[in-house]
C-alpha positions in Angstrom: -47.3 230.5 208.6 -46.9 227.4 206.4 -49.4 226.6 203.6 -52.0 223.9 203.7 -50.0 221.8 201.3 -46.8 221.9 203.5 -48.7 220.7 206.7 -50.3 217.8 204.3 -47.3 216.7 202.6 -44.1 217.8 204.6 -45.5 217.5 208.2 -46.4 219.7 211.2 -45.0 219.9 215.0 -46.6 217.4 217.2 -47.3 219.4 220.4 -49.4 216.6 222.0 -46.8 215.7 224.5 -46.8 219.0 226.1 -50.6 219.4 226.0 -50.6 221.7 223.2 -51.7 222.0 219.5 -50.6 224.1 216.4 -52.8 226.7 215.2 -52.7 226.2 211.4 -53.4 229.6 209.7 -51.6 230.5 206.3 -49.6 233.6 206.2 -49.3 233.3 202.4 -51.8 231.1 200.3 -50.8 228.4 197.9 -50.1 228.3 194.9 -50.5 232.1 194.6 -48.2 232.9 197.3 -50.0 235.9 197.9 -50.6 237.4 201.6 -53.6 236.5 203.4 -55.3 239.8 204.2 -57.2 238.2 207.1 -54.2 236.7 208.8 -54.1 238.7 212.3 -57.9 238.6 212.4 -57.9 234.8 211.9 -55.1 234.2 214.4 -56.7 236.6 216.9 -59.9 234.7 216.9 -58.6 231.6 217.0 -56.5 232.4 220.4 -59.6 234.0 221.8 -61.4 230.7 221.3 -58.7 229.0 223.1 -59.1 231.5 226.0 -55.6 232.9 225.4 -54.9 236.7 225.6 -52.5 239.4 224.2 -49.7 238.3 226.6 -49.9 234.6 225.7 -46.6 233.5 224.3 -47.0 232.4 220.7 -44.4 230.6 218.4 -44.4 231.0 214.7 -43.1 228.4 212.5 -42.9 228.0 208.6 -40.4 226.1 206.6 -37.4 228.3 206.6 -38.2 231.1 209.2 -38.8 233.9 206.9 -42.8 233.9 206.6 -42.9 233.1 210.4 -40.9 236.2 211.3 -43.1 238.2 209.0 -46.2 236.8 210.9 -44.7 237.3 214.2 -44.0 241.0 213.6 -47.6 241.5 212.3 -49.0 240.0 215.3 -46.8 241.9 217.6 -48.2 245.0 215.7 -51.5 243.7 216.3 -50.9 244.0 220.1 -49.7 240.5 221.0 -46.5 241.2 223.5 -44.9 237.9 223.3 -44.3 236.7 219.7 -41.4 234.4 219.0 -40.2 233.2 215.4 -38.5 229.7 215.3 -35.7 231.2 213.1 -34.7 228.0 211.3 -38.3 226.9 210.8 -39.5 223.5 210.2 -36.9 222.3 207.6 -34.3 224.8 207.7 -32.2 226.0 204.8 -31.1 223.9 201.8 -28.3 221.5 202.3 -25.2 220.9 199.7 -27.6 218.7 197.8 -30.4 221.0 197.9 -32.8 219.2 200.4 -34.1 220.8 203.4 -34.5 219.2 206.9 -31.1 218.0 207.3 -28.8 220.9 208.7 -31.3 222.8 211.0 -34.9 223.5 211.9 -37.6 221.6 213.8 -37.2 218.2 212.0 -33.4 218.1 212.1 -33.3 219.0 215.8 -35.0 215.8 216.4 -38.2 217.5 217.8 -41.6 215.8 217.4 -43.5 216.1 214.4 -46.4 214.1 212.4 -47.4 213.9 209.0 -51.1 214.0 208.1 
């Protein structure tokens, strides 16, 4: 649900330790922030190519949890029954110094991540 720029410059979950890989599909484009009208079709096609059906658990992650929530809802409406939003996202909310990634979220929890 993150943008290509976020994956490239901020990082992404490293799922290799559990034998998985992230499916990188933009919910909104960058820099326009406009919605991706092909999101559900693109994700569905990628999941089918990986041999996953509509009952497979799918976890959605964006920077703070907002876009990923909307994407999880869209995929649920498209017929996927086990969509989950990672509520604090990859970096969580802003802290007192207006920085992300220090209070909550994937990175702050110490979960594995990599940077391209």
